[in-house]
ChimeraX commands (.cxc) that place a marker at each C-alpha (Angstrom):
marker #1 position 95.80,-2.78,90.64 radius 0.5
marker #1 position 94.81,-2.33,87.00 radius 0.5
marker #1 position 96.27,0.10,84.54 radius 0.5
marker #1 position 93.84,2.78,83.38 radius 0.5
marker #1 position 94.21,3.29,79.65 radius 0.5
marker #1 position 92.59,5.87,77.44 radius 0.5
marker #1 position 91.13,3.68,74.70 radius 0.5
marker #1 position 90.53,6.58,72.31 radius 0.5
marker #1 position 94.20,7.58,72.46 radius 0.5
marker #1 position 95.27,3.97,71.96 radius 0.5
marker #1 position 93.02,3.54,68.93 radius 0.5
marker #1 position 94.11,6.86,67.42 radius 0.5
marker #1 position 97.75,5.85,67.93 radius 0.5
marker #1 position 97.13,2.56,66.13 radius 0.5
marker #1 position 95.40,4.38,63.29 radius 0.5
marker #1 position 98.33,6.77,62.91 radius 0.5
marker #1 position 100.82,3.89,62.95 radius 0.5
marker #1 position 98.85,2.27,60.12 radius 0.5
marker #1 position 99.10,5.51,58.16 radius 0.5
marker #1 position 102.85,5.71,58.78 radius 0.5
marker #1 position 103.17,2.13,57.54 radius 0.5
marker #1 position 101.23,3.03,54.38 radius 0.5
marker #1 position 103.47,6.04,53.81 radius 0.5
marker #1 position 106.57,3.87,54.08 radius 0.5
marker #1 position 105.45,0.96,51.91 radius 0.5
marker #1 position 106.92,2.54,48.78 radius 0.5
marker #1 position 110.23,3.03,50.57 radius 0.5
marker #1 position 110.17,-0.59,51.77 radius 0.5
marker #1 position 109.66,-1.81,48.22 radius 0.5
marker #1 position 112.04,0.43,46.24 radius 0.5
marker #1 position 114.50,1.79,48.79 radius 0.5
marker #1 position 114.99,5.38,49.81 radius 0.5
marker #1 position 116.25,6.71,46.48 radius 0.5
marker #1 position 114.10,4.50,44.24 radius 0.5
marker #1 position 110.86,5.45,45.97 radius 0.5
marker #1 position 110.69,8.84,44.32 radius 0.5
marker #1 position 111.54,7.51,40.85 radius 0.5
marker #1 position 109.18,4.52,40.79 radius 0.5
marker #1 position 105.87,6.17,41.65 radius 0.5
marker #1 position 103.56,6.24,38.65 radius 0.5
marker #1 position 103.32,10.03,38.61 radius 0.5
marker #1 position 104.57,13.06,40.46 radius 0.5
marker #1 position 101.06,13.75,41.75 radius 0.5
marker #1 position 100.92,10.27,43.31 radius 0.5
marker #1 position 104.16,11.00,45.14 radius 0.5
marker #1 position 102.83,14.35,46.29 radius 0.5
marker #1 position 99.64,12.70,47.54 radius 0.5
marker #1 position 101.60,10.15,49.58 radius 0.5
marker #1 position 103.86,12.81,51.08 radius 0.5
marker #1 position 101.15,15.35,51.91 radius 0.5
marker #1 position 98.07,13.35,52.83 radius 0.5
marker #1 position 99.58,10.19,54.26 radius 0.5
marker #1 position 103.00,11.14,55.62 radius 0.5
marker #1 position 102.10,14.72,56.44 radius 0.5
marker #1 position 98.93,13.78,58.29 radius 0.5
marker #1 position 99.83,10.73,60.31 radius 0.5
marker #1 position 103.28,11.74,61.57 radius 0.5
marker #1 position 102.02,14.87,63.41 radius 0.5
marker #1 position 99.16,12.87,64.96 radius 0.5
marker #1 position 101.58,10.21,66.16 radius 0.5
marker #1 position 103.98,12.88,67.49 radius 0.5
marker #1 position 101.24,14.57,69.51 radius 0.5
marker #1 position 100.08,11.24,70.91 radius 0.5
marker #1 position 103.65,10.33,71.86 radius 0.5
marker #1 position 103.94,13.59,73.80 radius 0.5
marker #1 position 100.56,13.02,75.48 radius 0.5
marker #1 position 101.57,9.49,76.52 radius 0.5
marker #1 position 104.89,10.75,77.84 radius 0.5
marker #1 position 103.14,13.35,80.02 radius 0.5
marker #1 position 100.73,10.69,81.32 radius 0.5
marker #1 position 103.73,8.47,82.16 radius 0.5
marker #1 position 105.40,11.27,84.12 radius 0.5
marker #1 position 102.17,11.99,86.00 radius 0.5
marker #1 position 101.83,8.30,86.87 radius 0.5
marker #1 position 105.38,8.13,88.21 radius 0.5
marker #1 position 104.88,11.29,90.29 radius 0.5
marker #1 position 101.62,9.91,91.76 radius 0.5
marker #1 position 103.61,6.96,93.07 radius 0.5
marker #1 position 105.98,9.36,94.81 radius 0.5
marker #1 position 108.97,8.56,92.61 radius 0.5
marker #1 position 111.29,10.93,90.81 radius 0.5
marker #1 position 110.32,11.56,87.21 radius 0.5
marker #1 position 113.69,12.52,85.81 radius 0.5
marker link #1:1,2 radius 0.2
marker link #1:2,3 radius 0.2
marker link #1:3,4 radius 0.2
marker link #1:4,5 radius 0.2
marker link #1:5,6 radius 0.2
marker link #1:6,7 radius 0.2
marker link #1:7,8 radius 0.2
marker link #1:8,9 radius 0.2
marker link #1:9,10 radius 0.2
marker link #1:10,11 radius 0.2
marker link #1:11,12 radius 0.2
marker link #1:12,13 radius 0.2
marker link #1:13,14 radius 0.2
marker link #1:14,15 radius 0.2
marker link #1:15,16 radius 0.2
marker link #1:16,17 radius 0.2
marker link #1:17,18 radius 0.2
marker link #1:18,19 radius 0.2
marker link #1:19,20 radius 0.2
marker link #1:20,21 radius 0.2
marker link #1:21,22 radius 0.2
marker link #1:22,23 radius 0.2
marker link #1:23,24 radius 0.2
marker link #1:24,25 radius 0.2
marker link #1:25,26 radius 0.2
marker link #1:26,27 radius 0.2
marker link #1:27,28 radius 0.2
marker link #1:28,29 radius 0.2
marker link #1:29,30 radius 0.2
marker link #1:30,31 radius 0.2
marker link #1:31,32 radius 0.2
marker link #1:32,33 radius 0.2
marker link #1:33,34 radius 0.2
marker link #1:34,35 radius 0.2
marker link #1:35,36 radius 0.2
marker link #1:36,37 radius 0.2
marker link #1:37,38 radius 0.2
marker link #1:38,39 radius 0.2
marker link #1:39,40 radius 0.2
marker link #1:40,41 radius 0.2
marker link #1:41,42 radius 0.2
marker link #1:42,43 radius 0.2
marker link #1:43,44 radius 0.2
marker link #1:44,45 radius 0.2
marker link #1:45,46 radius 0.2
marker link #1:46,47 radius 0.2
marker link #1:47,48 radius 0.2
marker link #1:48,49 radius 0.2
marker link #1:49,50 radius 0.2
marker link #1:50,51 radius 0.2
marker link #1:51,52 radius 0.2
marker link #1:52,53 radius 0.2
marker link #1:53,54 radius 0.2
marker link #1:54,55 radius 0.2
marker link #1:55,56 radius 0.2
marker link #1:56,57 radius 0.2
marker link #1:57,58 radius 0.2
marker link #1:58,59 radius 0.2
marker link #1:59,60 radius 0.2
marker link #1:60,61 radius 0.2
marker link #1:61,62 radius 0.2
marker link #1:62,63 radius 0.2
marker link #1:63,64 radius 0.2
marker link #1:64,65 radius 0.2
marker link #1:65,66 radius 0.2
marker link #1:66,67 radius 0.2
marker link #1:67,68 radius 0.2
marker link #1:68,69 radius 0.2
marker link #1:69,70 radius 0.2
marker link #1:70,71 radius 0.2
marker link #1:71,72 radius 0.2
marker link #1:72,73 radius 0.2
marker link #1:73,74 radius 0.2
marker link #1:74,75 radius 0.2
marker link #1:75,76 radius 0.2
marker link #1:76,77 radius 0.2
marker link #1:77,78 radius 0.2
marker link #1:78,79 radius 0.2
marker link #1:79,80 radius 0.2
marker link #1:80,81 radius 0.2
marker link #1:81,82 radius 0.2
marker link #1:82,83 radius 0.2
view
């Protein structure tokens, strides 16, 4: 019995995780407080926050919710409790 996966959702999830990694690279290098001070300009920091962090986190959040609903449906199809 094979597991049916939605390949588009899996690939979109991987893409969003890559974006989250890119958004956090500055934090990994400089630490939480140093990340804001060590960017070359304020506009570079704004770009990272808006276009990288602000775009990929909502995509990942929606995909997490979708996967959670699919998991609950799968458990219910097997006749088990989904609490």
